[in-house]
Backbone as CSV, one residue per row, in Angstrom:
resi,resn,N_x,N_y,N_z,CA_x,CA_y,CA_z,C_x,C_y,C_z
1,UNK,114.128,122.258,101.422,113.982,123.190,102.536,112.620,123.865,102.474
2,UNK,111.971,123.981,103.608,110.651,124.593,103.654,110.749,126.094,103.382
3,UNK,109.687,126.640,102.793,109.665,128.063,102.459,109.861,128.928,103.691
4,UNK,109.329,128.489,104.823,109.457,129.277,106.053,110.914,129.479,106.435
5,UNK,111.756,128.474,106.207,113.173,128.598,106.522,113.912,129.385,105.441
6,UNK,113.532,129.179,104.198,114.177,129.896,103.098,114.036,131.405,103.242
7,UNK,112.883,131.838,103.714,112.588,133.272,103.791,112.594,133.787,105.229
8,UNK,113.290,133.096,106.113,113.302,133.457,107.529,114.251,134.622,107.788
9,UNK,113.692,135.761,108.177,114.510,136.921,108.556,114.261,137.296,110.023
10,UNK,113.610,136.408,110.752,113.297,136.711,112.151,114.569,136.896,112.955
11,UNK,114.573,137.923,113.797,115.718,138.201,114.639,116.837,138.961,113.956
12,UNK,116.717,139.201,112.661,117.756,139.961,111.957,117.529,141.453,112.169
13,UNK,118.553,142.228,111.860,118.480,143.684,111.992,118.503,144.293,110.599
14,UNK,117.487,145.082,110.297,117.331,145.668,108.975,117.225,147.182,109.081
15,UNK,117.654,147.871,108.044,117.576,149.342,108.002,117.079,149.748,106.626
16,UNK,116.158,150.713,106.606,115.551,151.162,105.349,115.594,152.683,105.286
17,UNK,116.145,153.242,104.209,116.070,154.686,104.013,114.852,155.021,103.154
18,UNK,114.306,156.209,103.362,113.079,156.575,102.659,111.927,155.686,103.072
19,UNK,111.840,155.421,104.396,110.937,154.381,104.899,109.564,154.884,105.315
20,UNK,109.296,156.171,105.180,108.024,156.709,105.677,106.893,156.625,104.668
21,UNK,107.187,156.169,103.455,106.129,156.084,102.450,106.576,155.179,101.308
22,UNK,105.636,154.863,100.442,105.928,154.192,99.186,106.674,152.879,99.294
23,UNK,107.664,152.703,98.435,108.396,151.444,98.378,109.210,151.208,99.642
24,UNK,109.784,152.255,100.202,110.546,152.100,101.440,109.682,151.620,102.588
25,UNK,108.480,152.148,102.669,107.556,151.697,103.705,107.200,150.230,103.496
26,UNK,106.973,149.823,102.256,106.673,148.416,101.964,107.833,147.518,102.376
27,UNK,109.062,147.957,102.122,110.243,147.187,102.522,110.317,147.052,104.037
28,UNK,110.118,148.164,104.728,110.145,148.126,106.192,109.040,147.235,106.739
29,UNK,107.864,147.341,106.154,106.729,146.534,106.618,106.999,145.048,106.472
30,UNK,107.472,144.618,105.301,107.629,143.176,105.085,108.711,142.608,105.990
31,UNK,109.754,143.376,106.261,110.790,142.901,107.175,110.239,142.805,108.595
32,UNK,109.518,143.836,109.033,108.947,143.829,110.381,107.888,142.750,110.531
33,UNK,107.069,142.566,109.503,106.012,141.561,109.543,106.571,140.147,109.658
34,UNK,107.820,139.980,109.264,108.450,138.661,109.298,109.517,138.541,110.388
35,UNK,109.414,139.412,111.390,110.198,139.224,112.601,111.533,139.910,112.681
36,UNK,111.867,140.756,111.699,113.121,141.499,111.778,112.955,142.727,112.666
37,UNK,114.076,143.191,113.219,114.113,144.489,113.892,114.446,145.512,112.824
38,UNK,113.603,146.524,112.668,113.733,147.426,111.530,113.951,148.865,111.977
39,UNK,115.041,149.456,111.513,115.297,150.882,111.705,114.803,151.614,110.461
40,UNK,113.848,152.518,110.657,113.229,153.247,109.558,113.780,154.670,109.533
41,UNK,114.413,155.047,108.421,115.008,156.368,108.277,114.240,157.172,107.237
42,UNK,113.956,158.423,107.570,113.285,159.294,106.611,113.395,160.733,107.092
43,UNK,113.316,161.674,106.178,113.302,163.089,106.531,111.922,163.520,107.008
44,UNK,110.904,162.732,106.692,109.507,163.042,107.039,109.203,162.552,108.451
45,UNK,109.378,163.430,109.436,109.175,163.045,110.837,107.738,162.634,111.108
46,UNK,106.775,163.363,110.533,105.372,163.041,110.756,104.988,161.691,110.189
47,UNK,105.453,161.411,108.972,105.168,160.117,108.366,105.778,158.981,109.141
48,UNK,107.005,159.171,109.599,107.653,158.149,110.417,106.851,157.881,111.684
49,UNK,106.468,158.941,112.368,105.735,158.785,113.632,104.444,158.005,113.422
50,UNK,103.729,158.342,112.349,102.455,157.664,112.063,102.650,156.166,111.835
51,UNK,103.612,155.813,111.011,103.796,154.399,110.669,104.485,153.613,111.777
52,UNK,105.344,154.268,112.541,105.939,153.589,113.696,104.861,153.217,114.697
53,UNK,103.942,154.142,114.959,102.855,153.876,115.906,101.979,152.731,115.407
54,UNK,101.666,152.756,114.120,100.816,151.695,113.546,101.502,150.339,113.619
55,UNK,102.762,150.270,113.223,103.476,148.993,113.224,103.748,148.494,114.641
56,UNK,104.024,149.416,115.541,104.292,149.021,116.925,103.074,148.360,117.559
57,UNK,101.889,148.798,117.185,100.661,148.219,117.731,100.498,146.758,117.329
58,UNK,101.143,146.350,116.251,101.061,144.951,115.808,102.119,144.078,116.478
59,UNK,102.966,144.713,117.292,104.044,143.967,117.945,105.344,143.985,117.180
60,UNK,105.397,144.740,116.085,106.618,144.805,115.277,107.715,145.538,116.037
61,UNK,108.949,145.104,115.828,110.111,145.738,116.457,110.659,146.786,115.493
62,UNK,110.176,148.008,115.616,110.569,149.081,114.708,111.059,150.289,115.498
63,UNK,111.951,151.039,114.892,112.436,152.280,115.477,112.598,153.290,114.364
64,UNK,112.449,154.576,114.703,112.527,155.610,113.690,113.682,156.559,113.910
65,UNK,114.252,157.031,112.817,115.342,157.998,112.862,115.067,159.057,111.800
66,UNK,114.915,160.304,112.230,114.688,161.386,111.283,116.033,161.777,110.690
67,UNK,116.215,161.460,109.416,117.498,161.665,108.745,117.257,162.215,107.345
68,UNK,117.913,163.322,107.048,117.964,163.826,105.679,119.189,163.186,105.035
69,UNK,118.983,162.361,104.017,120.103,161.609,103.448,121.116,162.496,102.740
70,UNK,120.784,163.781,102.530,121.786,164.685,101.975,122.816,165.087,103.025
71,UNK,122.530,164.805,104.280,123.490,165.018,105.366,124.287,163.729,105.540
72,UNK,125.368,163.599,104.771,126.126,162.349,104.749,126.659,161.943,106.105
73,UNK,127.123,162.920,106.893,127.679,162.603,108.213,126.607,162.022,109.128
74,UNK,125.411,162.622,109.117,124.319,162.115,109.953,123.865,160.742,109.468
75,UNK,123.770,160.569,108.155,123.355,159.285,107.590,124.307,158.182,108.026
76,UNK,125.596,158.400,107.857,126.583,157.379,108.228,126.575,157.119,109.730
77,UNK,126.455,158.188,110.517,126.447,158.024,111.972,125.230,157.210,112.420
78,UNK,124.081,157.479,111.809,122.867,156.762,112.185,122.980,155.278,111.851
79,UNK,123.496,154.963,110.675,123.669,153.555,110.303,124.641,152.871,111.254
80,UNK,125.726,153.557,111.584,126.685,153.000,112.535,126.079,152.801,113.908
81,UNK,125.267,153.761,114.346,124.625,153.656,115.665,123.658,152.477,115.718
82,UNK,122.917,152.251,114.633,121.980,151.117,114.598,122.754,149.803,114.702
83,UNK,123.843,149.692,113.953,124.657,148.469,113.995,125.250,148.253,115.381
84,UNK,125.712,149.322,116.012,126.292,149.210,117.357,125.233,148.849,118.392
85,UNK,124.090,149.490,118.313,123.009,149.248,119.265,122.572,147.790,119.259
86,UNK,122.443,147.210,118.088,121.911,145.848,117.978,123.006,144.790,117.827
87,UNK,124.239,145.223,117.716,125.351,144.286,117.631,125.567,143.674,116.272
88,UNK,124.787,144.104,115.288,124.936,143.584,113.930,124.048,144.395,112.979
89,UNK,124.228,144.163,111.699,123.406,144.796,110.672,123.286,143.790,109.533
90,UNK,122.099,143.234,109.359,121.927,142.113,108.433,121.446,142.518,107.046
91,UNK,120.601,143.525,106.973,120.121,143.971,105.657,119.908,145.475,105.670
92,UNK,120.288,146.086,104.572,120.111,147.530,104.401,119.457,147.780,103.050
93,UNK,118.388,148.550,103.069,117.693,148.941,101.845,117.987,150.417,101.582
94,UNK,118.820,150.692,100.585,119.149,152.069,100.200,118.096,152.523,99.199
95,UNK,117.021,153.059,99.730,115.832,153.289,98.925,115.514,154.767,98.685
96,UNK,115.983,155.661,99.530,115.593,157.068,99.423,115.873,157.618,98.033
97,UNK,114.913,158.351,97.500,115.083,158.917,96.169,113.990,159.921,95.864
98,UNK,114.236,160.770,94.882,113.258,161.778,94.464,113.162,161.809,92.948
99,UNK,112.112,162.444,92.474,111.913,162.632,91.043,112.785,163.782,90.535
100,UNK,113.088,163.749,89.254,113.799,164.863,88.624,112.851,165.738,87.823
101,UNK,111.545,165.512,87.995,110.583,166.263,87.205,110.309,165.593,85.871
102,UNK,109.602,166.261,84.990,109.195,165.642,83.724,110.363,165.407,82.787
103,UNK,110.154,164.436,81.896,111.140,164.151,80.859,110.958,165.059,79.664
104,UNK,111.619,164.693,78.561,111.656,165.589,77.413,110.355,165.655,76.630
105,UNK,109.362,164.850,77.028,108.047,164.986,76.392,107.394,166.315,76.757
106,UNK,107.902,166.919,77.841,107.446,168.251,78.241,108.571,169.246,77.987
107,UNK,108.243,170.466,77.597,109.271,171.454,77.279,110.175,171.736,78.478
108,UNK,109.624,171.691,79.678,110.440,171.987,80.866,111.435,170.869,81.145
109,UNK,111.263,169.722,80.473,112.184,168.612,80.639,113.216,168.494,79.530
110,UNK,113.197,169.427,78.586,114.184,169.401,77.508,115.587,169.595,78.068
111,UNK,116.579,169.073,77.359,117.974,169.166,77.793,118.364,170.577,78.219
112,UNK,118.065,171.551,77.359,118.507,172.915,77.637,117.702,173.586,78.750
113,UNK,116.605,172.938,79.169,115.773,173.524,80.224,116.040,172.915,81.598
114,UNK,116.885,171.886,81.660,117.150,171.223,82.939,117.806,172.196,83.908
115,UNK,117.207,172.325,85.069,117.700,173.245,86.097,118.887,172.624,86.834
116,UNK,120.018,173.324,86.882,121.227,172.772,87.490,121.056,172.520,88.985
117,UNK,120.353,173.387,89.660,120.151,173.194,91.099,119.372,171.905,91.368
118,UNK,118.339,171.672,90.562,117.566,170.444,90.727,118.400,169.228,90.350
119,UNK,119.189,169.346,89.265,120.088,168.264,88.857,120.994,167.868,90.020
120,UNK,121.604,168.853,90.667,122.527,168.584,91.774,121.812,167.920,92.943
121,UNK,120.592,168.365,93.234,119.850,167.785,94.360,119.471,166.323,94.084
122,UNK,119.044,166.040,92.861,118.694,164.657,92.516,119.927,163.761,92.621
123,UNK,121.066,164.229,92.135,122.294,163.436,92.247,122.669,163.219,93.712
124,UNK,122.488,164.249,94.529,122.856,164.132,95.944,122.007,163.079,96.645
125,UNK,120.717,163.026,96.336,119.823,162.086,97.015,119.857,160.712,96.356
126,UNK,119.727,160.674,95.034,119.554,159.391,94.341,120.845,158.620,94.124
127,UNK,121.980,159.320,94.149,123.249,158.640,93.889,124.215,158.743,95.070
128,UNK,124.539,159.952,95.487,125.541,160.106,96.544,125.074,159.484,97.848
129,UNK,123.817,159.654,98.207,123.334,159.076,99.471,123.335,157.549,99.409
130,UNK,123.103,156.995,98.226,123.178,155.539,98.067,124.617,155.070,98.281
131,UNK,125.572,155.787,97.681,126.981,155.461,97.869,127.362,155.542,99.350
132,UNK,126.907,156.581,100.025,127.238,156.743,101.447,126.559,155.689,102.309
133,UNK,125.370,155.254,101.910,124.707,154.160,102.624,125.495,152.868,102.459
134,UNK,125.955,152.603,101.243,126.799,151.430,100.995,128.072,151.493,101.840
135,UNK,128.703,152.645,101.879,129.923,152.811,102.674,129.677,152.483,104.140
136,UNK,128.615,153.042,104.687,128.335,152.865,106.108,127.938,151.438,106.449
137,UNK,127.227,150.775,105.539,126.788,149.402,105.787,127.927,148.407,105.631
138,UNK,128.884,148.727,104.769,129.950,147.771,104.463,130.775,147.409,105.691
139,UNK,131.086,148.386,106.547,131.941,148.128,107.704,131.434,147.030,108.613
140,UNK,130.243,147.208,109.211,129.728,146.156,110.098,129.474,144.839,109.389
141,UNK,129.048,144.885,108.137,128.784,143.641,107.416,130.073,142.885,107.116
142,UNK,131.133,143.596,106.769,132.421,142.949,106.539,132.937,142.304,107.824
143,UNK,132.754,142.994,108.945,133.237,142.445,110.219,132.492,141.182,110.608
144,UNK,131.182,141.146,110.344,130.412,139.954,110.712,130.415,138.901,109.603
145,UNK,131.012,139.284,108.457,131.131,138.395,107.294,129.778,137.887,106.787
146,UNK,128.827,138.798,106.745,127.519,138.486,106.167,126.733,139.781,106.016
147,UNK,125.748,139.746,105.140,124.880,140.909,104.995,124.245,140.973,103.622
148,UNK,123.198,141.769,103.547,122.481,142.000,102.297,122.300,143.504,102.136
149,UNK,122.645,144.036,100.987,122.385,145.435,100.663,121.523,145.460,99.409
150,UNK,120.411,146.170,99.483,119.469,146.241,98.363,119.255,147.711,98.010
151,UNK,119.543,148.063,96.777,119.433,149.437,96.303,118.209,149.561,95.396
152,UNK,117.488,150.654,95.531,116.365,150.903,94.630,116.853,151.656,93.400
153,UNK,116.872,150.969,92.258,117.170,151.597,90.979,115.828,151.861,90.297
154,UNK,115.712,151.591,89.022,114.470,151.829,88.284,114.619,151.251,86.890
155,UNK,113.496,150.946,86.246,113.601,150.551,84.840,114.110,151.722,84.002
156,UNK,114.002,152.944,84.545,114.564,154.109,83.863,116.082,154.114,83.921
157,UNK,116.651,153.222,84.726,118.088,153.049,84.756,118.563,151.926,83.854
158,UNK,117.609,151.200,83.278,117.934,150.092,82.360,117.851,150.549,80.914
159,UNK,116.874,151.363,80.621,116.698,151.886,79.265,116.089,153.268,79.335
160,UNK,116.071,153.971,78.228,115.525,155.325,78.190,114.028,155.308,78.506
161,UNK,113.592,156.287,79.286,112.176,156.452,79.611,111.830,157.921,79.398
162,UNK,111.218,158.215,78.274,110.945,159.596,77.892,110.192,160.405,78.953
163,UNK,109.267,159.810,79.736,108.551,160.617,80.724,109.386,161.005,81.938
164,UNK,110.593,160.439,82.092,111.407,160.690,83.280,112.468,161.748,83.003
165,UNK,112.757,162.558,84.029,113.746,163.615,83.892,115.155,163.081,83.750
166,UNK,116.021,163.901,83.165,117.391,163.489,82.878,118.154,163.063,84.130
167,UNK,118.052,163.816,85.195,118.807,163.483,86.408,118.327,162.165,87.004
168,UNK,117.046,161.876,86.875,116.507,160.626,87.412,117.073,159.429,86.652
169,UNK,117.008,159.459,85.315,117.497,158.313,84.544,119.007,158.150,84.727
170,UNK,119.722,159.271,84.847,121.176,159.201,85.023,121.532,158.554,86.360
171,UNK,120.860,158.967,87.420,121.190,158.431,88.743,120.769,156.981,88.888
172,UNK,119.648,156.615,88.316,119.184,155.236,88.455,120.054,154.266,87.644
173,UNK,120.609,154.738,86.532,121.580,153.921,85.801,122.884,153.819,86.593
174,UNK,123.280,154.920,87.206,124.532,154.948,87.954,124.497,154.007,89.156
175,UNK,123.390,153.988,89.896,123.350,153.124,91.080,123.350,151.652,90.684
176,UNK,122.828,151.343,89.509,122.851,149.956,89.047,124.288,149.475,88.883
177,UNK,125.152,150.311,88.318,126.541,149.897,88.154,127.309,149.991,89.468
178,UNK,126.924,150.901,90.323,127.497,150.971,91.664,127.259,149.657,92.405
179,UNK,126.070,149.107,92.251,125.724,147.817,92.855,126.639,146.713,92.340
180,UNK,126.856,146.674,91.051,127.715,145.631,90.477,129.146,145.744,91.016
181,UNK,129.645,146.968,91.096,131.001,147.189,91.587,131.137,146.768,93.043
182,UNK,130.185,147.184,93.873,130.231,146.838,95.294,130.054,145.342,95.503
183,UNK,129.230,144.715,94.667,129.025,143.274,94.788,130.328,142.517,94.590
184,UNK,131.148,142.968,93.633,132.422,142.303,93.379,133.366,142.445,94.576
185,UNK,133.428,143.635,95.153,134.321,143.846,96.289,133.880,143.085,97.530
186,UNK,132.577,143.097,97.805,132.080,142.586,99.083,131.765,141.095,99.065
187,UNK,131.825,140.463,97.896,131.500,139.032,97.811,132.382,138.191,98.722
188,UNK,133.658,138.552,98.860,134.588,137.767,99.690,134.197,137.785,101.162
189,UNK,133.344,138.752,101.523,132.880,138.841,102.911,131.470,138.261,103.076
190,UNK,130.966,137.624,102.029,129.606,137.078,102.030,128.563,138.185,102.209
191,UNK,128.880,139.352,101.680,127.924,140.463,101.656,127.381,140.560,100.235
192,UNK,126.085,140.380,100.076,125.444,140.360,98.766,124.823,141.721,98.478
193,UNK,125.060,142.226,97.283,124.587,143.561,96.904,123.780,143.447,95.615
194,UNK,122.536,143.872,95.674,121.648,143.781,94.516,120.794,145.035,94.397
195,UNK,120.180,145.188,93.248,119.276,146.322,93.023,117.915,145.823,92.567
196,UNK,116.904,146.528,93.005,115.546,146.344,92.510,115.280,147.482,91.523
197,UNK,114.714,147.143,90.365,114.402,148.157,89.349,112.888,148.202,89.138
198,UNK,112.195,149.020,89.926,110.736,149.080,89.782,110.310,149.761,88.485
199,UNK,109.183,149.304,87.994,108.479,150.021,86.949,107.516,150.985,87.611
200,UNK,106.359,151.246,87.006,105.431,152.219,87.585,104.705,151.686,88.821
201,UNK,104.921,152.358,89.940,104.256,152.063,91.217,103.560,153.334,91.705
202,UNK,102.536,153.153,92.517,101.872,154.298,93.142,102.662,154.699,94.393
203,UNK,103.574,155.625,94.234,104.404,156.104,95.329,104.308,157.618,95.392
204,UNK,105.054,158.215,96.316,105.084,159.680,96.361,105.650,160.260,95.072
205,UNK,106.592,159.526,94.441,107.151,160.010,93.179,106.110,159.903,92.064
206,UNK,105.475,158.727,91.949,104.499,158.528,90.881,103.076,158.806,91.302
207,UNK,102.771,158.512,92.574,101.394,158.593,93.042,100.841,159.988,93.083
208,UNK,101.701,160.964,93.339,101.225,162.336,93.383,100.636,162.762,92.052
209,UNK,101.348,162.463,90.985,100.848,162.845,89.669,99.657,161.992,89.261
210,UNK,99.630,160.731,89.714,98.502,159.872,89.360,97.208,160.394,89.980
211,UNK,97.301,160.888,91.222,96.116,161.402,91.903,95.589,162.659,91.206
212,UNK,96.517,163.457,90.699,96.118,164.706,90.056,95.766,164.501,88.586
213,UNK,96.409,163.501,87.964,96.240,163.294,86.528,96.000,161.815,86.217
214,UNK,94.741,161.391,86.216,94.435,159.998,85.879,94.984,159.583,84.525
215,UNK,95.123,160.538,83.601,95.666,160.204,82.292,97.126,159.779,82.389
216,UNK,97.834,160.299,83.413,99.230,159.916,83.608,99.326,158.458,84.047
217,UNK,98.452,158.043,84.956,98.463,156.637,85.371,98.112,155.732,84.197
218,UNK,97.151,156.138,83.401,96.764,155.340,82.231,97.919,155.213,81.250
219,UNK,98.678,156.289,81.084,99.828,156.267,80.178,100.870,155.265,80.662
220,UNK,101.192,155.310,81.974,102.185,154.381,82.518,101.677,152.945,82.483
221,UNK,100.393,152.752,82.770,99.811,151.410,82.728,99.937,150.811,81.331
222,UNK,99.748,151.632,80.327,99.814,151.158,78.941,101.230,150.739,78.546
223,UNK,102.235,151.172,79.288,103.623,150.822,78.983,104.009,149.451,79.552
224,UNK,103.108,148.834,80.317,103.388,147.530,80.919,102.621,146.431,80.199
225,UNK,103.145,145.211,80.284,102.442,144.072,79.688,101.162,143.751,80.455
226,UNK,101.187,143.970,81.767,100.019,143.670,82.593,98.946,144.746,82.511
227,UNK,99.300,145.884,81.942,98.310,146.928,81.715,97.846,147.656,82.955
228,UNK,98.708,147.732,83.970,98.308,148.435,85.189,99.548,148.933,85.935
229,UNK,99.304,149.864,86.836,100.332,150.374,87.743,100.268,149.563,89.028
230,UNK,101.409,149.322,89.659,101.481,148.438,90.821,101.271,149.174,92.137
231,UNK,100.819,148.433,93.123,100.746,148.909,94.500,102.074,148.599,95.183
232,UNK,102.566,149.480,96.076,103.839,149.208,96.752,103.914,147.845,97.429
233,UNK,102.784,147.328,97.902,102.789,146.020,98.567,103.278,144.912,97.644
234,UNK,103.165,145.132,96.330,103.595,144.111,95.376,105.117,143.997,95.283
235,UNK,105.818,144.892,95.951,107.280,144.820,96.000,107.765,143.952,97.164
236,UNK,106.872,143.642,98.099,107.288,142.985,99.340,107.951,141.628,99.113
237,UNK,107.433,140.845,98.204,108.000,139.512,97.975,109.440,139.567,97.509
238,UNK,109.734,140.469,96.572,111.094,140.596,96.065,112.027,141.147,97.138
239,UNK,111.554,142.114,97.900,112.377,142.677,98.970,112.724,141.611,100.009
240,UNK,111.744,140.822,100.396,111.985,139.766,101.378,112.947,138.720,100.827
241,UNK,112.766,138.357,99.576,113.674,137.390,98.939,115.129,137.860,99.014
242,UNK,115.377,139.113,98.655,116.745,139.608,98.609,117.366,139.789,99.990
243,UNK,116.549,139.870,101.025,117.069,140.008,102.387,117.177,138.672,103.110
244,UNK,116.714,137.594,102.498,116.561,136.315,103.180,117.576,135.279,102.702
245,UNK,117.663,134.135,103.392,118.551,133.057,102.944,118.226,132.545,101.544
246,UNK,117.016,132.778,101.059,116.626,132.303,99.734,117.480,132.893,98.621
247,UNK,118.109,134.052,98.877,118.904,134.720,97.835,120.404,134.524,98.043
248,UNK,120.794,133.433,98.683,122.195,133.244,99.091,123.192,133.170,97.933
249,UNK,122.719,132.974,96.694,123.625,132.895,95.551,123.311,133.989,94.532
250,UNK,122.716,135.067,95.028,122.330,136.172,94.149,123.087,137.423,94.569
251,UNK,123.934,137.932,93.703,124.619,139.204,93.983,125.021,139.865,92.673
252,UNK,125.092,141.190,92.703,125.468,141.953,91.522,124.387,142.033,90.467
253,UNK,123.143,141.806,90.867,122.043,141.797,89.899,121.197,143.055,89.987
254,UNK,120.507,143.350,88.906,119.490,144.409,88.869,118.212,143.723,88.421
255,UNK,117.245,143.612,89.309,116.053,142.801,89.053,114.852,143.701,88.776
256,UNK,114.343,143.711,87.538,113.156,144.512,87.250,111.915,143.923,87.932
257,UNK,111.069,144.808,88.413,109.742,144.411,88.884,108.798,145.463,88.296
258,UNK,108.288,145.139,87.102,107.735,146.194,86.260,106.502,145.808,85.470
259,UNK,105.873,144.693,85.829,104.671,144.288,85.099,104.922,143.977,83.640
260,UNK,106.190,143.665,83.309,106.517,143.326,81.930,106.880,144.511,81.061
261,UNK,107.129,145.679,81.678,107.440,146.876,80.885,108.718,146.726,80.080
262,UNK,109.687,145.986,80.613,110.954,145.821,79.891,111.009,144.525,79.071
263,UNK,109.885,143.812,78.998,109.878,142.536,78.283,109.922,142.719,76.770
264,UNK,109.453,143.856,76.290,109.374,144.087,74.841,110.757,144.500,74.311
């Protein structure tokens, strides 16, 4: 089979949370660039407007929805509305997430210093909103007996990462197992559920500190076999693979994309 057919997502309907920047934007871009209709969800109205205008000028079929994923009712309603509007929902990227602040290498990241309010907010965005996205996507996908759900986990969910905050590593590990559980349930409906586990990328979570602290980027680069931090565009190939016919026998997996950080 030719590569063009293996990776053909043209005419499909895709939805991405956290789509106004970073990895979510890369996911939305690669789907739109390859002919999918893409619903971009984000709390950042300005960022959405900017990227929708840019992508629309290229002829991409994109639409924006300002959604705070901590509002579970709005999140579920928006996903349902997208599926109803287009008559189907082929791929969903549950990508929205935030940092939990520094890990225990900094005193403010020590166990006894973890702020409960921040802990609760990270769990609400990084874990509960992912669960609610899975819930909302499952209905239309089960009815059409097909679909792809891709969750953004992290290498911090595979093993301990001292620079990452406790709530971040906890939620990223949790969504990885959530993916495995959902994959088992939804397999009978030909709905495939997988996770991407990024290593260090220049995103709003990592990029902000990299811009302010070049030593931080150097530290993360040194933790990879390739010796560098990745650009969000380098995630596009894996995202397209998991949303396309090429991944028809892949489900329940957590796939690192980390420059070899977990190879050691």
